N, C-alpha and C positions, 0 to 999 in steps of 0.2 A: 272445332273445339276437340281437345284431345280429352282421352279417358281421366288423366290425371286433373287436368282442369274442371272437368265436369264433376269428378269426386269432391275437390276443394270448394267448389261451388255447393254441391249437396251439403257438405258438413257444414257450412257456414250459415245455412238457411235455419230458421226457427221450427220450421214444418218437421224437418229432418229429425232434430232433436226431441221434439215432441213425439212422432211417430216412434222413434226408437225407445223412448219412454214408457210409452204405452204399450207396445209390444213387448218389452221387458217386463212390465208389471203383469200383462197377461200370462206371459210364459211362467212366470213366478206362481201366479196364483193358480193356474191349471195343472203346473207340476207339483205342487203341494196337495191339491186335491187328488190328482193322480196318485201320487206317493201313498197317501192314506188309504185310498181304494185298493191299490193294489198290495198293501199290506194287511188289510183287512180280508181279502180273497186269499192271499197265500197263507195267513195264519188259519183260517177254515180248512183250506186244502191239505196243508201240511199235518193238521190235527188227524184229518180223515186218514190221510196217506200213512201217517203214523199207527193209527189204529189198524188199519189193513195190513200193514207191515208186521206187526205183532201178532194180529192172529194167522197170518200165513206162515211166520216163524213157529208159531204153536203148533201149526196143523203139520209142518215139516219134521219137527221133532218127535211128534206122535208117529208120523209113517216111518221114520227112521227107527224108532225103538220097535215098532211092530215087525219091521222087516229084520231087525237084528234079531227079535226074539223067533222068526221064523228060519233064520239061517242058523241058529243054535239049534234048533230042534233037529233040521236035517242036514247031515253032514254032506250028501250028495249036492244038494241045493246050494250049499257054502262052497263045496269045490267048483262048481260050475260058475257061480258068481265070481269066486276069486280069478278064475282062468279067464273069464271076461273082462275083468279089471286089469289084469296084466297085459291083454292084447291091446286095450284101449290106447295107451300113449303111443305105442308103435303106429296104429293108425292115424292119430292126429298127427304125428311126425311126417307119414306120407302124405296125408292131405296138405299139409303146410308145404311140402317141398312141390307137388303138384301146383299149387298156387304160385309159387315161386316160378316155376316152369311156364305157366300162363303169363305171366309178367314179363319173362324174357321174351318170349313169343309177341307180345304185345309190343315191346320197344324195339325187337327186329323188323317187325312188319308194319310199324306204325306209317311208315309213308307210303304203303302199297294201297291200303283199303282202310279208311276210317271207320267203317262199320266192323271190320275184323278188329281193329283197334279197341273199339267199344266192346265188343262182345268178349272177347279176351279178358280184358280188364274187369268186367263184371263177374267172368267166372274165377278169374283169380281171388277177388276179393271176397266172393261166397264161398269158395272152397277153403280159403284161409280162415275165414269165421267158422266153418263147419269143422276144421282140424280144431279151433280153438274151443268149441263147444265141447267136444268129444274130450278133449283134454280135461275140461271142468268136470264133466261127467266122470272121467276117470279118478280125478282128484277125491271127488265126493264118495265113489265107492271105496277107494282106499282109506278114507276116513272112518267109514262104516266097518269096513273090515279091521282096521286097527282098535275100533270101540268093541268088536266081539272079542278080539284077543285080549284086551285089557280086560274084559269081563271075565273071560275064561280063568286068567292068570289070578284075578281076585277072587274067584271061587275056590281055586287050588290051594289060596295062602290060607 
């Protein structure tokens, strides 16, 4: 008996139709139950996530304001902070280039050693993420410096 004939005989039996209907009802009922359960869990966790996020945002603003006050009080510290901020994008760029070099090495030597390939891919991804993280820190520092400059300009006016 071919597969097509077996399929046609299965479809024509009442047992197959009853089992399909029962399974369909079970899937529908469990799907509704699981959907409601997931909605309840998500609403609770999202509420707590929102509260934690708001709390973290307030703490970050307070830390930034304390840092701004400290930088305004100490011109030497401000100059050091500003110089470190200027070098961060360059460091980020160098890390991203290094990650790209590791990817090229991974592509060139992929046929020689699978372990070398995996190791270079891991390092390239890790170094690229490190470069992006440094760039994010630099952007945050630039934002703080601009807030200090804006604050000083407001005081002069």
